[in-house]
C-alpha positions in Angstrom: -2.6 -21.0 16.4 -1.1 -24.3 15.6 -3.4 -27.7 16.7 -0.8 -28.0 19.4 -1.6 -24.7 21.0 2.1 -23.5 20.5 3.0 -20.0 18.8 3.3 -20.1 14.6 6.9 -20.5 14.2 6.5 -17.5 11.1 8.0 -14.3 12.0 7.4 -11.5 9.8 10.9 -11.3 9.0 10.5 -14.9 8.0 6.8 -14.4 6.7 9.0 -11.3 4.2 11.4 -13.9 3.2 9.2 -16.7 2.2 7.1 -13.6 0.1 10.6 -13.2 -1.9 11.2 -16.3 -2.8 9.5 -18.5 -5.5 9.9 -22.8 -5.8 12.0 -23.5 -9.4 9.1 -25.4 -11.7 8.5 -28.4 -12.2 9.3 -30.8 -14.7 13.5 -29.4 -13.5 15.7 -31.9 -11.8 14.8 -32.5 -8.5 18.6 -31.6 -7.2 18.6 -28.7 -9.1 15.2 -27.5 -7.1 15.8 -25.0 -5.2 13.8 -21.4 -4.0 14.6 -18.5 -6.1 14.9 -15.0 -4.5 12.0 -12.5 -6.8 12.3 -9.3 -7.8 13.9 -7.3 -4.7 12.5 -3.6 -4.0 15.8 -1.6 -3.6 18.0 -1.0 -0.1 17.6 3.2 -0.5 15.0 4.3 1.9 10.9 4.4 1.2 9.2 7.4 0.7 5.7 6.6 3.1 2.7 7.7 3.4 0.5 6.2 7.2 -3.2 6.5 7.1 -3.3 6.0 11.3 -5.6 5.1 12.5 -7.6 4.2 16.4 -6.5 1.4 18.3 -2.8 1.1 16.3 -4.4 0.7 13.1 -2.9 1.7 10.1 -2.4 1.3 6.0 1.4 1.6 5.5 2.5 2.5 1.7 6.0 2.4 1.4 7.7 3.7 -1.8 10.8 2.6 -3.8 11.2 4.2 -6.3 9.9 4.4 -10.1 9.2 0.7 -11.7 10.5 2.2 -14.9 13.0 4.7 -14.4 13.8 6.4 -17.8 10.4 6.5 -18.5 8.4 9.6 -18.5 5.3 8.9 -20.1 2.4 8.5 -19.0 1.5 4.9 -18.8 4.8 3.9 -18.2 6.9 6.5 -16.2 4.0 6.4 -13.2 4.3 2.7 -11.5 6.2 2.7 -8.7 7.2 0.2 -7.1 6.1 -0.1 -3.3 4.8 -2.1 -0.3 2.0 -1.7 1.8 1.7 -3.3 5.7 -1.7 -3.3 6.9 -2.6 -3.8 11.0 -6.4 -4.3 11.3 -7.7 -4.9 14.7 -6.0 -8.6 14.5 -5.1 -8.8 10.9 -1.1 -7.2 10.1 0.3 -8.2 6.7 1.9 -6.7 3.6 2.2 -6.9 -0.3 3.3 -5.4 -2.8 0.6 -3.9 -5.0 1.0 -1.8 -8.2 0.5 1.6 -8.0 0.8 4.3 -9.7 1.8 8.0 -8.9 -2.0 9.4 -10.1 -3.3 7.7 -7.8 -1.8 9.8 -4.7 -2.8 12.8 -6.4 -6.4 12.0 -5.6 -5.1 11.1 -2.1 -3.5 14.0 -0.9 -6.4 16.2 -2.7 -9.3 14.8 -1.1 -7.1 15.1 2.8 -6.7 18.8 1.9 -10.1 19.5 1.2 -11.6 17.3 4.7 -8.9 19.2 7.1 -11.5 22.0 6.8 -14.5 20.0 5.6 -15.4 17.8 8.5 -17.9 16.4 6.2 -15.9 15.6 3.1 -14.2 12.6 2.2 -10.9 11.3 0.8 -10.5 8.1 -1.6 -7.1 6.5 -2.5 -8.6 3.9 -5.3 -5.8 2.1 -7.6 -6.1 1.5 -11.4 -5.1 -2.3 -9.8 -7.8 -2.2 -7.7 -5.0 -3.8 -5.1 -5.9 -1.3 -2.2 -8.9 1.0 -1.6 -9.8 3.6 1.1 -12.4 5.7 1.2 -12.8 7.7 4.1 -15.8 10.1 4.8 -16.3 12.3 7.7 -19.4 12.4 10.1 -18.9 17.0 10.8 -17.6 16.3 13.9 -13.8 15.6 13.8 -14.4 12.2 12.8 -13.4 9.7 9.6 -14.2 6.5 8.9 -12.1 5.0 6.4 -13.4 1.6 4.8 -10.5 0.1 3.3 -9.9 -3.1 1.0 -6.5 -4.6 0.3 -5.5 -7.8 -2.4 -2.7 -9.3 -2.7 -2.6 -10.2 -5.9 -4.5 -7.6 -9.0 -7.8 -9.2 -9.8 -7.7 -13.1 -8.6 -5.9 -12.5 -5.1 -7.0 -12.7 -1.4 -8.9 -10.2 -0.2 -9.0 -8.1 3.1 -11.8 -5.8 4.3 -11.7 -3.2 7.2 -12.3 -0.3 8.3 -10.1 2.4 10.5 -11.4 5.6 12.6 -9.4 8.7 12.4 -10.0 12.1 13.8 -9.3 15.4 11.4 -5.9 15.7 13.9 -4.2 12.7 11.7 -4.9 14.6 8.4 -2.8 17.2 8.4 0.8 15.0 9.1 -0.8 12.3 6.2 -1.0 15.8 3.7 2.5 16.4 4.4 3.4 12.9 3.8 1.6 12.6 0.3 3.4 15.9 -0.3 6.1 14.6 0.4 5.9 11.5 -1.8 4.3 13.3 -5.1 7.4 15.7 -4.8 9.6 13.2 -5.2 8.1 10.7 -7.5 5.6 13.5 -9.7 3.4 12.9 -12.5 5.1 12.8 -15.5 3.8 12.7 -18.7 0.0 13.0 -20.3 -2.3 10.9 -19.9 -4.1 12.1 -23.3 -0.2 11.0 -25.3 
């Protein structure tokens, strides 16, 4: 809240515009200093995976395509262009983490297990450690997801939060993960 008690002038659209721009560096002609667009996400509709929770909590992962569309090797071909939105309590935000196709395989497999094993756990962890979701069931159909989001790999700001959900959220989540992995299957072999 601003000191004058009013509202912040920044909307989510404005924040997204600011996020997607960078300032031209120091030492350049001040007359030429301007905001330049950073690498933008493709205009096509993303594949979406949303972990929904109680009281409107959510982690929404949007995948727009492969970062290296011409590559079919494991190490370069599985990087995905993505944006993650978080809504947890009074916190809302978006960031663009580095995600890989194989990150979603373990997530999907764990969700599928939890659909029948209510004491099970599912995990989404990324190579760059920018998003972590570790959910455990209580055996009665309730799950608590301990989550961590980091806006920049290794050195970014960090938000930790929990999302409470029940088993009815799992089947739609598994279907979204199946659809994402059909659109962006893991390519190449890890050992090559």
